[in-house]
N, C-alpha and C positions, 0 to 999 in steps of 0.2 A: 742487692736489688739492681737489676739492669736499668740504666737510664733510658728514658724515652728519647729516640733520635730527634735531633733538632731539624727544623725545615728552613730556618732563616726568616720565618714569618712571625716569630714570637714576641717581638718588641723587647728584646733582651736588654737588660741593664748589665753590661759586661764590658770591661776594657778590652782593647784589641789584642793585648798580649794573651789574656786568658781565652779570648775567642779563638785565637789560633790553636791553643792547646786543646780546647774543646773539639775543634774540627779534626785535629790529629787523632784524638781518642776515637772519633767516629769513622774517619776515613783514612787512617794511617798509611796503608800500603798503596793507596790510589795515587795516580799521577796528579800533581798539583800545578807546577809551573815549568814551562819549557822555553828556552831561548831559541827563537826561530832561526837565527843565523847559524848556530852551531848544532842544534838538536839536543843540547844538554837538557836533561829532564830530571827534576827532583820530585819524589813522592812527598806526601804530607809529612811522613815521618822524617825523611831526609832533610826537608826544608826546615822543619822544627829543630832538628839537631844542629843544623848550621846556625840558626838564629841563637840557640842556646850557647854554642861555642863563642859566638861574637859577643853576646851579652855578658857572659862570665869574664871574657877578656876585657871588655870595656870597664866593667866594675873593677877589675884588677889594676887598671891605670887611673882609677880615681873618678870615673863617671858616676855621679850620684843622682838621687831623685830630683826631678824638675830641672836638671841641668840641660842647657841647650847644646846640642851637637849637630853640626852642619853636615849635610851630604851633598856633594857635587859630583855626580856620576851620570853616565848614560843609562838608559833603561836596560838594566841587567839584573841577574839574580843576586849579585852582591849588594846592589842598591836595595832591592826588596828585602833581603835578609837583614841588612843593617838597620833598615827602617823598623822591622818587627823586633829586632833585638832591643832597640831603644824603647819600644812600646812595652816590652816585658820588664824593663828595669825602672820604669817610671820617668826616665829622661825624656826630653822633648826634642823631636827631630826638627831641624831647620832645613827644609827642602829648597835647594838653590837651583834656580833656572840656569842650566849650564851654558846658555847662550849669552848670559849677562857678562858685561865687561866694564872696566873703568870704575868710576865713582859709584855706579849703581851696585856693582858687585861688592865693593867695600862697605857700602851702606847696609846691604843685606846681612853681612857677617857682623858688623858693628852694632846694628840695631838690637840684636839678641845677645850681644857680648859673648859670642861663641869662642870657647877656648880650644875646641877640637873640631877638625874638619876631616871627613873621609872623602878621598878623591882619587884620581888617577893621573897618569902622565899627560893625558890628553888635555888637561886644563891647567897645567903648570904655567904656561905662558900668560894666560889670563890672570892668574893669581900673582905672578911675579910683577905684573904691571901695576898692581895696587898694594904690593907687599908693605911699603912704608906707611900705608894708611890703614892697615889692619891693627887696630888698637888692642885687641884682646886675644887674638889667636896665639896659642902656645904650642900645639901639637898638630901634626898632619899625619894621618894614616893613609898610606898608599896601597891601593889594591893591586898595583903592578910594581914595576921596578922602582925602588925607593931612592936609589943613588942620585939620579938627576935632581930630585927634590932637595937632597942634602946640600948640593952645590948651590942651588938657587936660594935656599932659605937657611943660611948658616946659623941664624939666631933662633931657629925653631927646632923643636924635637921632632924628628922624622921617624915614623914607625912603619915597619913592613906589615903587610897583611897577616902573614903567618905568625908574627910575634904577638899579635893581639888576640889570636884565637885561643880561648881558654881551654884547659884540658877537660873540664866537665861539660857534659851535654845534658845535665839535669834540668828539668823544668823549674819554673819560678812560681812563687805563690801568687803574684799579680793581684794583690789585695787592694790596690788603690781604686778610687772611685772612677766610674766612667765619665764623670763630669770634669776630670782633670784634662789638661791640654795634652794632646797627642803629637801635634805637628804644627809648625808655622808654615803656611803656604803663602806665596806672594801672588797678588793679582797680576793680570796681564798688563795692566797699566793703560788700558784703553781710554780711561777717563782722567788721566793724570799720572803722577808718579806711582810706580808699583807699590802696593800697600801690603804689609804683612798682616795676615789674619790668623788668630789662634783658633785651631780646630780641635774641639773636645773629642774624646773617644766616642761618646754617644752620638755626636753629629755624624761621624763616618758610618756608624752602624745603621742609623736611621736612613741615610742616603742609600746604602746598599739594600736595606729592607724594601725601600720603595721600588728598586729595580727588580728584586726577586718577585714581589707581588704583581707589579705591572706586567712582567713578561713571563710569569710562570716558570722561573728558572728552577732547575733540578740538578742532581748530581750527574745527569747524563749530558749536561750542557758544557760547552767549551767556548770560551770567549777569546777572540783574536784582538790584541791591543798593541798597536804600534805607537802609542802615545807616551809622552814623558811621565816618569814617576814623580815629578815635582808638580803634577796637576791632579785635580780631583777626578778627572775623567778616567784615567787608568787606575788610580789607587782605590777610589771609592766605588764608582759605578761598575767598573770591570772586574778587577782582581778581588776586591773584598767580597762582592756579591757572589763570585765564583767560590771563594773559600767558605762562605757561610752555608752553601748548599752541597759542598763536596765536589764541585765541578773543577774544570781545568782552566788554566790561563796560559795563552801563548803570547809572549812579549817579544817585540822587535824594536830595535833602536831607530825609530822613525818610520813613517809610512813610505812604502816603496810600491809604486804602481806595477812595476815589472815583476815584483815578487808576491803581490797580493793574492791572486787566485791560486798560484801554486802553493803558497803557504796555507791558505784556507783549506785547500783540498788535502795537502799532505798531513796536516794536523787535525783534520776533521772538525774544524771550528763550526759551531752552530749559531753563533751570533756575533755581531760586530757593531760598534758605535761609529757613526759617520760624523765627522766634524769638519768645519771649514769648507774647503773646496773638494773634499774627498768624493762626494757623490758625483759632482760634475766630472772629475777626473775618470772615475769608473765608467761613466756614461759615454764620454768622448773617446775612450780607448778603443782600439781595434778589437772586434769580437774574437774571443778565443774559446776553445772547446771546454776549458775548465770552468768558465763562468756559468755553466748550467749543470755541471757535474759535481757540485759541492754538497755539503751538508748544512749550509746556512739555512736556518728557518726564519731569521729576520735580521734586518738592519734598521737601526733607529738613530736619530740624531737631528742636527740642525746646523746650517740651513740645508734644505732639500729643494734646490731649484729645478730639478728635472721632474717632468710630469710623473705623478705617483703611479698611475696605472701602467704607463709605458715601461717604467723602471721595473716594476714587479713582473711584468710579462717577459721582459728580456732576460732577467736574471733568475727567474723562478724562485722567488722568495717574497716574504712579507716586508713591507716598508712602513715604519712607524715614525711619526713626527713627534719630537720632544723639544724642549727648550731649556737651556741651562745658563742663560746670560746672567752674569754675576753669581754663578754657583759657588765660587770660592767663599764669598762673603755671606751669601744667603743660606747656604747649607741645604738647599733643596733643588729639585728639578721638576719641571712640569712634564708629566708623562701622559701618553694617550691611553684610552681604554684599548687594550690590545686587540679586542675582537671587533672594534668599530673604527673604520678608516677615518682619520682626520678628527676624531673626537678628542679634543684636548681635555686633560683632566689633571688636577693636582689632588692626589690621594689625601683624604681628610686627615689621616694620621700624620702625614708628612707635608703639611702646608708650608710653603716657602716662607721663611722668616723675613718680614719686612722691617723688623725693628732697627737693623743697622742703617738702612737708608732713611727711615723716619728720623732717627736720632741725629744722623749726619745733617739732615736738612735743618733741624732745630738749631744745631750748633752753628751752622753757617749764617743763620739769621741773627745771631747775637754776638756782641763783643764782650760779653761778661765772662771773664775767665772762670768764675765759679761755676758757670753753666757747663764748662768743659768737664770739670770733675764730676758733676752731677750726671752728665751724659755717660761717662765711663762707668760709673757705679750702676746706673740703670741698665746698661747693656749687660754687664757682668751678672746682674741679678736676674733680669728677665729672661735671658736665654736659657738659664737653668741647665747649662751643660749640653743643650741639644743643638744650638745654633752657633756658628762661628761669630766672632766679632773682631773688628780691627784692634790691633794692639793699641793700648792707650797712648803709647808714644806716637803712633801713626795718627791718631785723632788729633793730638796736639799739633803735629806737623800740618795737618789740613787746616786747622784753626789759624796757624801762623801764616800759611800761604794765602789764605783768604783775607786775613786782616793783619798785614805786616805792621810791625811797631812804627809808631809815628815818631819822626825825627824832629825834635824841637830846636 
């Protein structure tokens, strides 16, 4: 019996590894992800086969269920494929901000007791600066030349990319619950030290579903995302929502004003998320012919400082305001009704989780250590796999920062 095609709006209870395999079954030969800088493009079938080779290889070197594996790479196909390989095996990705240096970098790796790191030569200097402080790291998998890493880290096992690609490209059963943790993402640190948040598979799926419903995404859509893969913006709002409807994702290693319109036109992108100063940069740039000869049907994001109507008129597209402050912790985003300008809405099915902030406030008002354990337990229980929560170790750190031990 032929399966009913999925639309990405079903409220699926599925882990991300199985979700990829479901999408491949439905959209296999279609283009899925393209690297803007090189034009390298993988279909759903090809991407899935690559993730399977990586996943089988990781299992071959001992990666097990719920084991933490760090990834420190630029936004590239290898990063995305490694991420989904871990999601198929039940291991937990630790997504490292590749701009992090010094004690903050060591802290991210030590916090989750990562034994394995997937990285490239671009970040060896940063890692060498904290090598003596990496308490748990045992293996480094290099996506490019591995010989420099062997010289810098003589006490670690250095593996080449080719050596960890398993021979098999067979799919996985992916039978684990969507309430299991898929990835540890670190907050931007705008309100203090960067905090690790455990993100369940279900949380990511719900975030993507909210995008699909709000913006009527279909397999005809193509998202352009120059944002890092260690952030919810690219991974959940952009790429995952594209995957769930059979669309395409164009990734680039950082936003480039000089390449934006040429990329958008070349790859026929239909939507784009504007973050930070991007809208202002587009507005103040010299007009070019491509800015009105594109296929973009909408840009959404925050902040949007430029006048709404003027922006739409100049670039011939729809502009939608959304907000995602604290989206790493909250696991939700406020989105507009797409057919009504400026009408802010949080879709009822995807209300932003306020439990983390509520419980954090409770914690900071008390000096009772028992309250800390209660808060951790309540967060784990109440989010029911749908919303992220701070790692319990992180909550303890917040407690200790707020109420340092009294010296008698």
